[in-house]
N, C-alpha and C positions, 0 to 999 in steps of 0.2 A: 183641620182634622180630617175632612173628607179626602184631601189629597194624600195624607199619610196612610189612610186606610187603603186607598187605591194602590199606592206604591207597595204596600205589604200584600197586595193580591186579595184583599178582603172586600170584594165588590158588594156583597149583600150588606155588610156592615156600613160600607160607604154610602149605599143608597139609603139605609136607615138613618144615618147621620145627616144626609142631605135633606131628607124629609123632616127631621127634627129641626134643622136650621130654618127651613122654609116656614114651618108651623110657628116657630118662635118669632119669626119676623111678623107673621100675621097677628100673633098674640100681642106684639108691640105696636101694631097698627101700621106696619111697613109691608106693603104688598109687592115688593120687588119681584117682577116677573123673572129676573135672572136666576133667583134661587129656585123657582119652580122649574125653569127650563133645565137647570143642572140636574135636579132630581129626576125629571122625566127622561133626560138623556141617559141616566144611569139605569133606569128600569126599562128602557125602550126594548132591549133584547128579551127581557123576561117580564112581561106584563103581569104575571102572577104575583110579582112582588108588590103590586098595588093593592092587593086584597088583604083584608084582615087588619088594616091599620087602625090603631087607636089614636084618637086626637084629643088634645086638651083645650081645643078652641072653645071659647065661650061666645056664642052668637048673641048673648044678651048684652055684650059689651059693644057699644056703638062703634068704637075705633076698629075692633076686630071685624065686625059685620061689614063695615065700609071697605076695609082692606080686602076681605074675601070677595066682595062684589067687584072690586076693582080688578082683581086677578081674573075673575070669570069674564068680565067685560072685555079685557084686553086679549084674552085668548079665544073668545067665541067668534 
């Protein structure tokens, strides 16, 4: 989906989709850094796209919390 949006020239929508994919991975307990790297690469030129994001992550969920910490640890 992200590639299709990029091909259509919809960069903001592609970055939104990449963010949703990365969050969905965390929600499922998968902290794949590649998803976050792709998202960050899409917003690198426009960091303002990082602000105002809503998230559906539940930090009460142990798998989500551990996946989030894993991403932070590997990028810190």
